[in-house]
C-alpha positions as semicolon CSV with decimal commas, in nm:
position;residue;x (nm);y (nm);z (nm)
1;M;5,239;6,352;14,091
2;K;5,141;6,685;13,922
3;I;5,228;6,885;14,244
4;V;5,519;6,778;14,265
5;V;5,619;6,825;13,875
6;L;5,490;7,190;13,916
7;F;5,670;7,258;14,218
8;V;6,008;7,154;14,092
9;A;5,997;7,318;13,797
10;A;5,836;7,669;14,040
11;V;6,170;7,588;14,221
12;F;6,397;7,589;13,918
13;L;6,239;7,890;13,743
14;L;6,260;8,078;14,035
15;N;6,579;7,968;14,133
16;T;6,690;8,134;13,783
17;L;6,492;8,447;13,751
18;V;6,502;8,567;14,068
19;F;6,895;8,417;14,202
20;G;7,031;8,406;13,906
21;I;7,144;7,998;13,933
22;K;7,220;7,886;13,622
23;Y;7,157;7,502;13,540
24;A;7,398;7,328;13,317
25;P;7,297;7,045;13,135
26;I;7,395;6,701;13,229
27;S;7,605;6,553;12,916
28;I;7,709;6,125;12,909
29;N;7,979;6,023;12,680
30;L;7,835;5,683;12,616
31;P;7,960;5,498;12,339
32;K;7,784;5,495;12,008
33;P;7,649;5,105;11,964
34;N;7,836;4,909;11,637
35;C;7,506;4,872;11,422
36;K;7,602;4,541;11,210
37;G;7,504;4,585;10,850
38;N;7,170;4,678;10,703
39;T;7,091;4,873;10,999
40;H;7,178;5,272;11,136
41;I;7,141;5,455;11,427
42;V;6,825;5,635;11,566
43;T;6,740;5,837;11,850
44;C;6,386;5,762;11,838
45;G;6,217;5,488;11,647
46;T;5,880;5,217;11,645
47;A;5,844;5,013;11,967
48;C;5,727;4,762;11,704
49;P;5,951;4,697;11,422
50;I;5,858;4,513;11,088
51;T;6,022;4,162;11,138
52;C;6,073;3,851;10,952
53;E;5,754;3,747;11,167
54;N;5,507;4,003;11,063
55;Y;5,632;4,214;10,775
56;Q;5,336;4,082;10,537
57;N;5,083;4,176;10,851
58;P;5,256;4,462;10,996
59;P;5,106;4,612;11,339
60;L;4,847;4,932;11,180
61;V;4,952;5,158;11,539
62;C;5,245;5,155;11,740
63;V;5,403;5,349;11,984
64;L;5,754;5,615;11,951
65;S;6,070;5,437;12,156
66;C;6,315;5,670;12,260
67;S;6,658;5,559;12,379
68;L;6,998;5,562;12,388
69;F;7,152;5,535;12,041
70;P;6,940;5,229;11,948
71;C;6,955;5,049;11,527
72;A;6,719;5,021;11,309
73;C;6,693;4,877;10,997
74;N;6,738;5,049;10,692
75;E;6,432;5,148;10,465
76;G;6,363;4,816;10,258
77;Y;6,506;4,584;10,522
78;V;6,329;4,388;10,825
79;Q;6,462;4,261;11,166
80;K;6,541;3,887;11,133
81;T;6,697;3,882;11,497
82;P;6,716;4,221;11,715
83;G;7,024;4,372;11,548
84;D;7,035;4,202;11,226
85;C;6,857;4,300;10,959
86;V;6,756;4,082;10,633
87;K;6,545;4,147;10,299
88;P;6,235;4,034;10,342
89;K;6,285;3,710;10,056
90;E;6,581;3,632;10,302
91;C;6,341;3,561;10,576
92;P;6,317;3,199;10,733
93;P;5,991;3,040;10,622
94;T;5,755;3,129;10,934
95;S;5,415;2,905;11,039
96;T;5,237;3,136;10,844
97;T;5,412;3,129;10,488
98;N;5,516;2,857;10,310
99;K;5,283;2,600;10,475
100;P;5,259;2,214;10,262
101;I;4,916;2,123;10,140
102;V;4,807;1,839;10,280
103;S;4,637;1,571;10,034
104;N;4,307;1,364;10,241
105;D;4,389;1,118;9,934
């Protein structure tokens, strides 16, 4: 794989320097997403967003994820569902929070 990449890079470099061939950048006109309230557009963000399920114990390590115009939660908000961000206090109870205390009396 490395050899193929090096070969392609060498061909482009040779064509540019020796033959003067210029390569135009490819432009793609994609519509920007319609991010909902409490979100904003980012080109690169986390692959592990803070959600209602994990905001009390967020992931310690995560990779960077780059895609075409994803929406991310604004600061102070967590992801309730993809594209829907709320304040943590607005999250529904999860299986790890608000468990009723059962007595064996």
